[in-house]
N, C-alpha and C positions, 0 to 999 in steps of 0.2 A: 071129390071130397077129400078121398082115400091119397089120391095121386099129387091135391097142392099140400096135405098136411105130410105127405110122405118129402115131398121136394122140399118144406121146409125147414121140415129134420134133418135133411140130409147138409143146408147149406149152412145151417145156425152153427152145424158145428166147427166148418170148414172156417166160415167168419171170424170164429171164435179164433182158429188155427192163427190166421193171417194178422188176426190186431196184435196177438200173443206176439209171434215172428218182428211187426212193427215196433211194438213194441223194445224187445229187445235187443233188435237194430239202432234203434235210438239213443238207449240205454251206454251201448259199445261205442258210439261214437260219440258220447258226452262224455264218455270213460275214458276214451282215448288221447285226448290230451294229455291229461294228468298222468297215465299209464306211459307213454312215452317219455314226457319231461322225467320221473321215476327212473326211468330204465335207463336213459344220456348219463343221468346225475350217476348213477351208481356205478352201469358200463364202462362211462366213458373213462374215469380216473381207476378202475382196474385196470383196464386194458394199456393202459398209457404204465401202468405201474409196472403190469408183466414185461411188456415193451422192454423199457428199461431197465430190468432187471437181468437181460441177456446183452446190454450194452455196456460198454467201457465208456462213461459219461462223468468227466470230471471239470467242472468248474472250473476249477485252477489251471488244468493243458488240455484244452480243446482240442488238441492237434492230437492232440493220441485216440479221441472219441473214435469207435466203431464196436462192430461183434465180436462180443465177448465169450458166447456159448456161455456155458454153466464155471464159469472162470469168477462169475461173481460168488455163486454160491458157495464154491466150494473156499472162495477166503472167506466166506461170513461161518464155516459149519469150522474152519480152523481156527478164529478167531475164541481165546479166551472169553475175551466181553460178552459175546454173545451169549456164550453158554451163563456166567454169568448173569446175565439181565435177563435170559429165561425163567432161570433157577429162582431172580426173585421176583419177577411177573406172577411166578404158579404160587410162590409163598405170599403176598399178597393179596392173591387171587382168591384163594383158600383162608387164610385169614381173618380175611376184612366178610367172608361170608356169614362164614361161622359164628362170628361177633354180632354182624349187624341182624342177621337173621333173627339171634335166640334174644340179642335187646331186643329187637323188634316187637315178638311175640309174646315179652315177659311184659315191657311196656301196653302193646295192645293188652294182655290181659288185664292189668294194669286198669287202661281208663275205660274197659268194657263196663267197669261198675261205679257207681254212684259215691262220688263223695264228694267235700266242698271244696271249692278252687278245682275241682276237674278243669275247666273250661280253660280258666287260664294258664295251670299245669298240663296243659295236652297242647295251647296255643305254642309255650316257651318251648315245650318238645321238637314240635315240629318248626320250629324256625330255625335252625341251620340248612337244612335241605334248600330251601331261600337263600342262601349266601354262595356267592360262585364260588369255584374251589380256588381262583388265585388270589381272593378275601381272605379265602380260606386259613390256606396258608401263610398269609403274612399274619391273621390273628396268634394261630396257634408258633409262630415260629419269633412274631417282637412283645405279644402279648403273655403267651404262655410258659415256653417253652424257653426263655431267654434267661441264661444262667446270673446275668447280671439285676435287672429289673423286670422282669417274667412273673407272674401268679405265683407258678412252683417255685421260684427261688425264693419270694419273699416267706412265703408259708415254711420252706424249710429253715428258712433263718431264726422264723419265729417261735419253729420246736429245735433250737438248737443244733442243725442239722448243717451238713455239709453242701448248698444249691448244687445238682447236676446238668451239665452239658447234656441236655437229651439228644441233641441234634447230633452230636460230635459222640456221645458215646451209647446207644442207645437207637441209632437214625433209623433201621429197620420198625421199631417198633413205633418211633414218632411220627413214622409216614400212615404205618396202619391204625393207630389213634386219630388220626387228623381224618383218613378215608370211614373210618365207622362210624366219627363222630354227625359227618356230612350227612352219612347213606343211614344213618339208624332210622332216621322220621320218614324217610321213604318205605322201608320195610313196616315200620308201625304203620302208618297210612294206608296201606294195603293190606293189613292183616287185620286191624282194626273192622275196615270196610266188610271184610269178610267172615269176622266176629259177628257184626251187627246181625249178618242173613242169619244167624244160626237159630234154629227155632225154639222158640224156651221149651216148649213142651217135651223134647227129646228128653233137657236137663232135668226137667220136672221128674219127668218118667223112672228117669237114672237116679235120683235120688229117692222117689219111693221106692227103690229094688234093692236099695242098700247101698249105693255108689260110695262111695270119697271121691275126692278132690283130684283124686293123682288118676280115680278109672275114668273118670269126668274128662278129663282132659286127655288122655290115650286113647281112647276109645271112641271118645264124643267129640271135643274140638278138634285134634288132631287129624283125623279123617275128612272132616269137613271140612279144613282148611288146608286138605293136598292139591287142590289147583290151582287157590291161591299164593301156595309159599312156592310150587313149580313158578306164576309167573313172578314171583319176589329171585329166587333162585337164577332165572334167565336174563332175567334183566340186570338185576347190580352183575354177574358173571362181565356182562359185555363192557360196561360201564366199569369197572374195574381191571380190565384187560387195558383197558385205554388211559389208564390213570396217566396224568403226566402235569396238570399244572399243581400241585401239591408236590409235586416232587421239585419243579422246576423252579420255584421259588420259594422251595427252605434248604433241601439239602444238594443239589443237583448233583441228584446220582451221589454222591460223596459218606464220606471221607471216601476217596478212592472211586471205588464200583459198589460198593456195599448197596445202594438203593439204585441201582441203575436197573430201569424193568426197561421191555422192548418199546414202549413208547419214546422213552428219553433216549434208546441208545441210539432208535433211527433221528431223533432228532439231532443230537451230537455227528452221527454221521454226514448229513447233510450239512448243516450248520459251520462245522469245526475243520470237518475231514473234507467237506465239498463234492464230496463220491455218490453220485447220484445212483448209481449202477450198485451199487452193495446196499444203499438206504432202502432202494426197490427191489430188491433182495429179501432185505431183511421184514420189509413192508407183508412181499409174500406169504412167508415164514410165517407173521401174525396173523395175517388171514386165515390160513390153514389151521394151527392153535387154535383158534376160535373159533374155526368150523369143526376142530376133534371135540373140542370143550362140551358147547353147546351139544350134540350130538351124542354125547356120552351122559351127559348131563336127560339131554331128553328122554333117552330109554333105562337108564338110575329109573330118573320120579316117574315114567309110563308104566315100569315096571310092579314100582311097589305101589300106585294107585291102584293098575290093577290086581295085583294082591292083595291089598288093602278092602276090593267089591267084591273078592271073590269069598274073603272069608263074613 
């Protein structure tokens, strides 16, 4: 009997291990098509972009196509428009991030309280997020910013002021306003979800200890929303780096190059200059910029979270 029980006890773990291995193998087989599809979806365009960045490839002059080495990158780095578009991209990302996060946090704190008409107000506040970027640009260009029949021009005339042509005189500010109007609801939704998971007993304990509203916000709300803020900043940074439709439908990168960012610069290089090689080199630069920006944000936010946890 001892031998039989010993045999059963030794056989059972091996059967469990075999079953676990079989389950893991089946899981990998089921996941393989999706993983392969994602790799093809991501790596093939990136590989083609890298390939064409080292090629002299112009759609108008196909007879001169061939290997260019680093010449495309040299032309790109010597182009003042590229550096202007890079600076505009950083300005749009930084300004839009600060405004959307601050406004989203303020609105989340507001909608986390109970008041009459909260449901309707929250629906109206979230509605811009579901508007397509092209439609957003057209709404602001024709219905709000237009110097003749736009809403802002009508308000200015009612106040006895001269209407302002926003897209001509304040193009960068206009683009930032459109982007923040569209993406503040995203920050609101994510931050409001984080606030609703905050335990009420922590707030009540802080109030019993005599903490005021600012101390509650600084020492309880902000540390609780640390990871949520990280998600908001990361996702919005990616989308702000690729902003295109709002600029295309309103300013077309102008006046001059006042609102030309990297995506629009690449668009101009491809569809106006027909230069695939230089556009691919600019796209590689945009990928490098996005990765540098993401790494810096990850380290900065992770450092702050670790410091907050240590305190």
